[in-house]
Each structure stands twice: as structure tokens, then as C-alpha cells.
C-alpha positions as CSV (number, residue, x, y, z in Angstrom):
1,M,28.2,17.6,-9.8
2,R,25.0,19.7,-10.0
3,M,23.7,17.2,-12.5
4,L,24.5,14.3,-10.1
5,G,22.6,16.2,-7.4
6,A,19.6,16.6,-9.6
7,M,19.6,12.9,-10.6
8,F,19.6,12.0,-6.9
9,R,16.7,14.2,-6.1
10,R,14.7,12.7,-8.9
11,L,15.4,9.2,-7.5
12,A,14.4,10.3,-4.0
13,C,11.1,11.5,-5.4
14,C,10.4,8.4,-7.5
15,T,11.1,6.1,-4.5
16,F,8.4,7.7,-2.4
17,A,5.4,8.1,-4.7
18,I,2.9,8.3,-1.9
19,A,4.4,11.5,-0.8
20,G,3.7,13.0,-4.2
21,C,7.2,14.5,-4.2
22,S,7.5,17.1,-6.9
23,I,10.5,17.5,-9.1
24,A,9.5,21.0,-9.8
25,S,9.6,21.8,-6.1
26,A,13.0,20.2,-5.6
27,A,14.4,22.3,-8.4
28,A,14.0,25.4,-6.2
29,F,17.1,24.1,-4.3
30,D,19.2,23.3,-7.3
31,D,21.7,26.0,-6.4
32,E,22.5,24.5,-2.9
33,P,23.4,20.8,-3.2
34,L,24.7,19.4,0.1
35,Y,27.4,16.7,0.5
36,R,26.5,14.0,3.0
37,D,27.8,10.5,3.9
38,G,30.8,10.9,1.6
39,F,28.9,9.8,-1.5
40,E,25.7,11.6,-2.3
41,Y,24.3,15.1,-2.7
42,H,21.1,16.0,-1.0
43,D,19.0,19.2,-1.1
44,P,17.1,20.3,2.0
45,Q,13.8,19.0,0.7
46,S,15.3,15.5,0.2
47,L,16.6,15.5,3.7
48,V,13.1,16.2,5.0
49,L,11.6,13.5,2.8
50,D,14.3,11.0,4.0
51,A,13.4,11.7,7.7
52,F,9.7,11.4,6.8
53,N,10.3,8.0,5.3
54,R,12.6,6.7,8.1
55,S,10.1,7.7,10.8
56,S,7.3,5.7,9.3
57,T,8.0,2.6,11.4
58,I,7.6,4.6,14.6
59,R,4.2,5.8,13.4
60,I,3.1,2.3,12.5
61,V,4.2,0.9,15.9
62,A,2.4,3.8,17.7
63,R,-0.8,3.1,15.8
64,E,-0.6,-0.6,16.7
65,I,-0.2,0.3,20.4
66,W,-3.2,2.6,20.1
67,G,-5.2,-0.3,18.6
68,Q,-4.3,-2.5,21.5
69,N,-4.6,-0.1,24.4
70,G,-6.7,2.7,23.2
71,Q,-4.0,5.2,24.1
72,L,-0.8,6.5,22.7
73,P,2.5,5.6,24.3
74,A,4.0,8.4,26.5
75,S,7.4,8.2,24.9
76,L,9.6,6.3,22.4
77,T,11.1,4.4,25.2
78,Q,7.7,2.8,26.0
79,M,7.7,1.6,22.3
80,G,11.1,0.0,22.6
81,Y,13.0,2.7,20.8
82,V,16.0,4.8,21.9
83,D,14.7,8.3,23.0
84,P,15.4,10.4,21.0
85,S,15.8,8.2,17.9
86,R,17.9,9.1,14.9
87,V,15.9,9.2,11.7
88,G,18.1,10.4,8.9
89,S,19.2,14.0,9.6
90,A,16.7,14.4,12.4
91,W,16.0,13.3,16.0
92,A,12.6,11.8,16.7
93,T,10.8,12.3,20.0
94,L,7.2,11.5,21.2
95,Q,5.7,13.9,23.7
96,S,2.0,14.3,24.5
97,G,1.2,12.1,21.5
98,V,3.0,14.4,19.0
99,L,5.8,12.7,17.0
100,K,8.4,15.5,16.4
101,L,11.4,15.4,14.1
102,D,14.0,18.0,15.0
103,F,16.6,18.4,12.3
104,T,20.3,18.9,12.7
105,D,23.2,20.0,10.5
106,E,22.1,22.0,7.5
107,L,18.5,22.2,8.8
108,A,19.3,22.7,12.4
109,G,16.5,24.4,14.3
110,E,13.8,23.2,11.8
111,S,11.1,20.6,12.8
112,L,8.4,18.5,11.3
113,A,5.6,17.2,13.6
114,F,2.9,14.4,13.3
115,A,-0.3,14.5,15.3
116,A,-2.8,11.6,15.9
117,W,-6.4,11.9,15.0
118,L,-9.4,9.6,15.2
119,Q,-11.7,9.6,12.2
120,A,-14.9,7.5,12.6
121,G,-12.9,5.4,15.1
122,V,-9.9,4.9,12.8
123,F,-6.4,6.1,13.8
124,H,-4.7,8.6,11.4
125,W,-1.5,10.6,11.5
126,S,-1.6,14.1,10.2
127,C,1.7,15.8,9.4
128,G,3.1,19.3,9.0
129,H,0.6,21.9,7.9
130,A,-1.9,19.4,6.5
131,M,-5.6,19.7,7.3
132,P,-6.9,17.0,9.7
133,P,-9.1,14.3,8.4
134,L,-12.8,15.2,8.0
135,E,-15.0,15.0,11.1
136,S,-12.1,13.7,13.2
137,T,-11.0,14.2,16.9
138,L,-7.5,15.1,17.9
139,V,-5.8,12.4,20.1
140,S,-2.5,14.2,20.5
141,G,-1.9,17.1,22.9
142,S,-1.7,19.5,19.9
143,G,-1.9,19.6,16.2
144,S,1.1,19.0,14.0
145,S,1.2,22.5,12.5
146,A,1.9,24.1,15.9
147,Q,5.1,22.2,16.2
148,T,6.3,22.3,12.5
149,T,8.6,25.1,11.6
150,L,9.4,24.0,8.0
151,S,7.6,25.9,5.2
152,D,5.1,24.2,2.9
153,A,7.7,24.2,0.1
154,M,10.1,22.1,2.2
155,L,7.5,19.5,3.2
156,P,6.5,16.2,1.5
157,D,3.3,16.6,-0.4
158,P,0.9,15.0,2.2
159,C,2.2,17.4,4.9
160,R,1.4,20.6,3.0
161,S,-1.5,22.9,3.7
162,V,-2.6,22.5,0.2
163,P,-1.5,19.0,-0.9
164,S,-1.8,17.9,-4.5
165,A,-4.9,16.2,-5.8
166,A,-2.8,13.0,-6.1
167,A,-1.9,13.1,-2.4
168,L,-5.6,13.7,-1.4
169,V,-6.8,10.8,-3.6
170,D,-4.1,8.4,-2.4
171,D,-5.0,9.2,1.2
172,A,-8.7,8.5,0.6
173,W,-8.0,5.3,-1.3
174,N,-6.0,3.9,1.6
175,A,-8.7,5.0,4.0
176,T,-11.4,3.0,2.2
177,N,-9.8,-0.3,3.3
178,R,-12.1,-0.7,6.3
179,A,-15.3,-0.2,4.2
180,R,-14.0,-2.6,1.6
181,S,-13.4,-5.2,4.2
182,R,-16.7,-4.8,5.9
183,V,-18.7,-5.0,2.7
184,A,-16.7,-8.1,1.6
185,E,-17.5,-9.8,4.9
186,Y,-21.2,-8.9,4.7
187,W,-21.3,-10.1,1.1
188,N,-19.8,-13.5,2.1
189,T,-22.7,-14.2,4.4
190,S,-25.7,-12.0,3.4
191,G,-25.1,-10.7,-0.1
192,Q,-24.8,-7.1,-1.3
193,P,-25.6,-4.4,1.4
194,A,-27.8,-1.5,0.5
195,D,-25.7,1.0,2.4
196,L,-22.7,1.4,4.7
197,A,-25.0,1.6,7.8
198,E,-26.0,-2.0,7.0
199,V,-22.4,-3.2,7.6
200,G,-22.1,-1.2,10.8
201,L,-20.3,1.9,9.6
202,V,-21.2,5.6,9.7
203,D,-23.0,6.6,6.5
204,P,-21.6,8.6,4.8
205,L,-18.2,7.5,6.1
206,P,-15.5,10.1,6.3
207,V,-12.3,8.8,4.7
208,A,-9.4,11.3,4.8
209,R,-10.7,14.4,3.0
210,A,-13.7,12.7,1.3
211,H,-17.1,11.1,2.2
212,L,-17.7,7.5,1.2
213,Q,-21.1,5.9,0.3
214,L,-22.5,2.9,-1.5
215,D,-24.2,3.9,-4.7
216,D,-25.7,1.0,-6.8
217,G,-23.3,-1.3,-5.0
218,V,-20.3,0.8,-5.8
219,L,-18.2,2.5,-3.1
220,V,-17.9,6.1,-4.1
221,A,-15.7,8.7,-2.3
222,T,-16.7,12.3,-2.9
223,F,-14.0,14.8,-2.2
224,V,-14.0,18.2,-0.5
225,D,-11.4,21.0,-0.5
226,Q,-9.6,21.8,-3.8
227,I,-11.1,18.8,-5.6
228,A,-14.6,19.3,-4.2
229,G,-17.2,17.2,-5.9
230,E,-14.8,14.9,-7.7
231,T,-15.3,11.2,-7.2
232,L,-13.3,8.0,-6.9
233,A,-15.3,4.8,-7.2
234,I,-14.5,1.1,-6.3
235,A,-16.7,-1.6,-7.7
236,P,-17.1,-5.2,-6.4
237,W,-16.4,-8.2,-8.7
238,S,-16.6,-11.9,-8.0
239,Q,-13.5,-13.9,-9.1
240,A,-13.8,-17.6,-8.4
241,G,-16.2,-16.9,-5.6
242,V,-14.0,-14.3,-3.9
243,L,-15.0,-10.6,-3.9
244,R,-12.4,-8.4,-5.6
245,W,-12.5,-4.7,-5.6
246,V,-11.7,-2.8,-8.8
247,C,-10.8,0.9,-8.3
248,A,-11.6,3.5,-10.9
249,H,-10.0,2.6,-14.3
250,A,-8.1,-0.5,-13.1
251,P,-8.3,-3.7,-15.3
252,I,-11.1,-6.1,-14.4
253,P,-9.9,-9.3,-12.8
254,V,-9.7,-12.2,-15.2
255,D,-12.9,-14.4,-15.4
256,A,-14.7,-12.1,-13.0
257,T,-18.4,-11.2,-12.7
258,L,-19.6,-7.7,-11.8
259,L,-21.6,-7.6,-8.5
260,S,-22.9,-4.0,-8.7
261,T,-25.2,-2.4,-11.2
262,A,-22.5,0.1,-12.2
263,T,-18.8,0.1,-12.8
264,S,-16.0,2.0,-11.1
265,V,-15.1,3.7,-14.4
266,A,-18.7,5.1,-14.7
267,Q,-18.7,6.5,-11.2
268,T,-15.2,8.0,-11.2
269,S,-14.8,11.7,-12.3
270,L,-11.1,12.2,-11.4
271,P,-8.6,12.1,-14.3
272,E,-6.4,9.1,-14.4
273,A,-3.2,11.1,-13.8
274,V,-4.1,11.8,-10.2
275,L,-5.2,8.2,-9.3
276,P,-3.1,5.8,-7.3
277,E,-1.4,3.2,-9.5
278,A,-3.8,0.5,-8.3
279,C,-6.7,2.5,-9.8
280,R,-5.1,3.2,-13.3
281,S,-6.0,1.4,-16.5
282,N,-2.4,0.4,-17.1
283,P,-0.8,-0.6,-13.8
284,S,2.9,-1.4,-13.7
285,A,4.1,-4.9,-14.4
286,E,5.5,-5.1,-10.9
287,S,2.1,-4.3,-9.3
288,Q,0.5,-7.0,-11.5
289,V,3.0,-9.6,-10.4
290,M,2.5,-8.7,-6.7
291,D,-1.3,-8.9,-7.1
292,A,-0.9,-12.3,-8.7
293,L,1.4,-13.5,-5.9
294,L,-1.1,-12.3,-3.3
295,G,-3.8,-14.1,-5.2
296,M,-1.8,-17.3,-5.1
297,S,-2.3,-17.6,-1.3
298,S,-5.5,-19.5,-1.5
299,A,-4.1,-22.1,-3.9
300,R,-0.9,-22.4,-1.8
301,T,-3.0,-23.1,1.3
302,N,-5.1,-25.7,-0.4
303,I,-2.0,-27.4,-1.9
304,T,-0.3,-27.4,1.6
305,E,-3.4,-29.0,3.2
306,F,-3.6,-31.6,0.5
307,W,0.1,-32.5,1.0
308,Q,-0.3,-32.7,4.8
309,L,-3.2,-35.2,4.4
310,N,-1.8,-37.2,1.6
311,T,2.0,-36.8,1.9
312,T,2.1,-36.1,-1.8
313,L,1.4,-33.2,-4.1
314,P,-1.9,-32.9,-6.1
315,S,-1.5,-33.2,-9.8
316,T,-4.1,-30.5,-10.5
317,L,-5.8,-27.7,-8.6
318,A,-9.1,-29.5,-9.1
319,E,-7.9,-32.2,-6.7
320,T,-7.6,-29.5,-4.0
321,G,-11.2,-28.3,-4.6
322,L,-10.4,-25.2,-6.6
323,P,-11.4,-24.2,-10.1
324,D,-8.7,-25.3,-12.6
325,P,-7.3,-23.0,-13.9
326,Y,-7.8,-20.8,-10.9
327,P,-8.1,-17.0,-11.7
328,A,-6.1,-14.7,-9.5
329,A,-6.0,-10.9,-10.3
330,Q,-4.7,-10.7,-13.9
331,A,-3.5,-14.2,-14.2
332,R,-4.7,-17.9,-14.2
333,L,-3.1,-20.5,-12.0
334,Q,-2.3,-24.1,-12.7
335,L,0.0,-26.8,-11.4
336,V,2.8,-27.7,-13.8
337,D,5.0,-30.6,-12.7
338,G,4.1,-29.7,-9.1
339,V,4.9,-26.0,-9.5
340,L,2.1,-23.5,-9.0
341,V,2.3,-21.3,-12.2
342,A,0.6,-18.0,-12.9
343,T,0.1,-17.2,-16.6
344,F,-0.7,-13.5,-17.2
345,V,-3.3,-11.8,-19.4
346,G,-3.4,-8.2,-20.5
347,T,-0.2,-6.3,-20.8
348,L,1.9,-9.3,-19.6
349,E,0.0,-11.7,-21.9
350,G,1.6,-15.1,-21.8
351,K,4.3,-14.3,-19.3
352,T,4.6,-16.8,-16.4
353,F,5.6,-16.8,-12.7
354,G,6.2,-20.0,-10.8
355,I,6.4,-20.8,-7.1
356,A,7.6,-24.3,-6.1
357,P,7.0,-26.4,-3.0
358,W,9.9,-27.6,-0.9
359,Q,10.1,-29.6,2.3
360,V,12.0,-28.3,5.3
361,N,12.0,-30.3,8.6
362,G,8.7,-31.9,7.8
363,N,7.0,-28.7,6.7
364,L,6.1,-27.5,3.2
365,T,7.5,-24.1,2.2
366,W,7.6,-22.2,-1.1
367,A,10.3,-20.7,-3.2
368,C,9.3,-18.2,-5.9
369,G,10.7,-17.1,-9.3
370,Y,14.4,-17.2,-9.4
371,G,14.8,-17.1,-5.6
372,N,16.9,-19.7,-3.7
373,P,15.1,-22.4,-1.7
374,P,15.6,-22.5,2.1
375,A,18.9,-24.0,3.2
376,G,18.6,-27.8,3.6
377,A,15.3,-28.0,1.8
378,T,14.2,-31.0,-0.3
379,P,12.3,-30.4,-3.6
380,L,8.8,-31.8,-3.7
381,A,8.1,-30.9,-7.4
382,S,9.7,-32.4,-10.4
383,S,10.3,-28.9,-11.8
384,T,11.6,-25.6,-10.3
385,A,10.1,-22.2,-10.0
386,A,12.8,-20.7,-12.1
387,A,12.1,-23.2,-14.9
388,Q,8.4,-22.1,-14.9
389,T,9.1,-18.4,-14.8
390,T,9.5,-16.3,-17.9
391,L,9.2,-12.8,-16.4
392,D,12.3,-10.6,-16.1
393,A,13.8,-10.8,-12.7
394,D,13.6,-7.1,-12.1
395,L,9.7,-7.4,-12.2
396,L,9.7,-9.8,-9.3
397,P,9.7,-9.1,-5.5
398,K,13.2,-9.1,-4.1
399,S,12.8,-12.5,-2.5
400,C,12.0,-14.0,-5.9
401,R,15.0,-12.7,-7.8
């Protein structure tokens, strides 16, 4: 039974990579597995991680409300939730802007809190004993540490007073999204900006626990704290006229042209082991497939517009005004018997992924991979997505299996 408990803990860690869950930390509780729900064994750390994950939707909704109103909701009831709300083995409440998880059962009396901060105008949640974002202003009535009773060892990695390098880097990578969007928008109309001030941002821009600047056209985050001086770089590339960002050691988009005078690899000092998957030289097959699927959106839009105007499908992407083949992430797109097919390069060389058009109530919709078409749909292509897909089903998004 102890072996089953250990296996479960490892699964819990693997399914929440962003938390940087440590197997070594979980092992500290190997002598006290807990039986829950009639089926599974949980250690206390896994119970905390489960509540952390389950409360993420509440945090997302609260952040959206802040973006709309410029203020936090007064309670979960104002957000449309039951107050308190059950999240795993804890009850969630929102008071004075602090989201607090009060645990029951084996962890009765323990709590984990989240506090809201503004960093350069961007809303951030800080949890547990974690340091607040650099140069930020507290929005909640108090910090999270004051209302967290759990020890560091019990908390998910991002909530600890000294988080791992991987957690710090992941947080900063996510926080660069606004700068990447601003630079891309500027590039579309005016070319490459000289600095972040030119795109209307603070320069340097604080992102989590790092400072972000443009250096030779490359976005470079320089860290403080325990990885002070280390850098994470993100370089711009043009792929079929669209600006694509390449992070650290990530593969270059197929048929892309470098827009900066340096590469992200040259400007990154962090070891690959602490980088987010999107920044590694060998990303997972699943992430490559998802990137290609996202890259298919432009082609799908053009095909849909062509069909609406002509009541027939184009025979090639060139008919829709796109390059043919059309490069998307690590794949090239073409129309094969009416099906939009991505053919991969790199580690998935030669593998294919198809999405097929169907008609439902006068509208064009898409079915991907081995997924079922919508009920009552009529096929528009002379082939199917499944017939044009050679990837294993477990590499595809759930809706495409």
C-alpha cells in the first residue's frame, strides 16, 4: 500500500509541473499515507497541492473582475460562487481581497492564503510565504504570509519563501506575455522598437522576480534573489509574416527569419533544466502538436472565409491568399483533399495531423485528428481528419482523440 501511495504522489507532482512539486519533498511524508474517497492514498502535501489547483478558477475569475472594475470582489458570493466554496479538502473564502483556503480533516486548522498585487499595472496573485512580485503594490487587505499557517515544506513550490529556480523562471516567463504582445503589435505597424518605453511600458519592466529589457531586439529577463544575474531571453522571428517568439533554447519555427541581431540562446544564461518546457531545446511532442494546432488558426479562418464567399472549399491554401505550404510552429500546412494537414519537422519529422471541415446548420466547423464530428454534421472534404493523421492519439488534445 505504501508503494501505491508513493506512486500517487508522483502522479500528483507530474500533473502540476508549474508548481514545481518536488518528489523529494513528498517523500518526507512517506510514513503517513492517508486514505480518502475510498480509492486513493494522499499525503498531506498532495492534499495542499490539490486544493491549490482546485482554487485556480476562483483566482482567474477574481482577476477578470479586477480587470473589468479595477477592484476585487468583496466575497465569493459576488463572483457567483457558494461562500465558502469547497476546494478539495479545504474551504475557500474571500475577505478583504485575500483568498484563504482553510483545511479540514487531517489538516484541520491549517490554512493557505493568496494575496493580490499590482506589478506595473498587471494583476498578480502571491501565495503562502512567497515574496511579492518586484516593485509591486498590495491590493489585498494583507499579505498572504500573515494568513498562511502551513510550513514551507507543505506548500507548492511557488508558495514557498525560497521557491526553486524553475518556479521563479516559470513565473517570469508567464509575466513576459504583455511585453511580447506590445512589441509584436508595434512591429506590425512600425518595425522593431529600440526599447520597451517605445511600446508604452516601464523600462526596465518588472516581471515576477526579474527585470525585463530589450537588448539588440531580444527580450531579456534578468533575475534577482537566489538566481540573481541569471538571464532568460526571448527572440523575435518572422514566420510567414507573423512575429513568433522563441524562448531560450526552443527550436526555431520552420521557415522563419530572425528579426533581432542576437538569438535567445546567446542571451540566456540559465541551464536548460530550470527552463519552462516552451523554452527547452526538445519540447514534448504534445506541446509541438498544440503549437501547430494554434498555428492553424489563420489558415482555418482564411478557408472559412473562402467557403462563405464561394460555397466551396479551396483546393490549395494559395487560393486563400496564404503561402503554400504555410509554416506554423514546427510544421508546414497544406490542403489534402479538403483537409488541412500539418506535416511536422524536427523530432516529429514526417508525422501528420489533420483537421477537416464540416457543415452544421449552414456554418463551417472543424473536427481534428481522431475526434468525432459534431452531431448532424455534413462532411465538406473528400477525406477525413483521421485518414490524414499519423500521430498517436495520446499526443493529441483530448477533443482530437
